[in-house]
N, C-alpha and C positions, 0 to 999 in steps of 0.2 A: 890475364883477362880481368877486366874491371866490371863489377856488377853495378846496376843502376839503383840508387836509393830513391825511394818514393817519399814524398812529403807526407807527414803525419796528418791524418784526418781529424784526430782528437788526441787528448793526452794519454788515452789508453790504447792507442793504435799500436799494434805489434807487427805491422806488415814488413818491417825491415829486419825482423828476427826470424831465424829458421824455425819451422814448425817442430823440429826435433826438440827445441828448447821450450817453446810455448805450450807444448802438450805434456810436458813433464809435471808430475805432481809437486805441489809446494811443500817444502820440508822446512818449517820454521824451527830454528834452533833457539832454545831458551838462553838468555844472556847469563853469563857467569858473574854473579854479584861480586866476587872477589876481584875479578879482572876489572870490572867497572870501578870499584872502590880504589884500585891502585893506578888508575889512569892519571897522568900528569895533567891536572886541570888548567895549568898555566898555558897549555897549548890552545885553550879555548878563550883566553882573555879577550874581551871586546867583541866576542861573537854571540849573536843571538839569532834565532830563527823561529818563526811561527808558521806552521803549515797553513796556507790560506784556506784549505779545505777542511781544517779541523773544526769539529763541532763539539763544544764543551758539553759534558753531560748535564742534563737538567737535574736540579736538586728537588 
């Protein structure tokens, strides 16, 4: 049985996700600085990304 996907109304639209997941509390896990420090940065050579919705803090 195939379900129908609905077009997103906006970027935050969650209509295609089961309510079981969208009602769950958010559990943010702090990043492990040691893991981050040991990542092979060569895998990111030539990659850059800036979130278009990012607002720099005012000084």
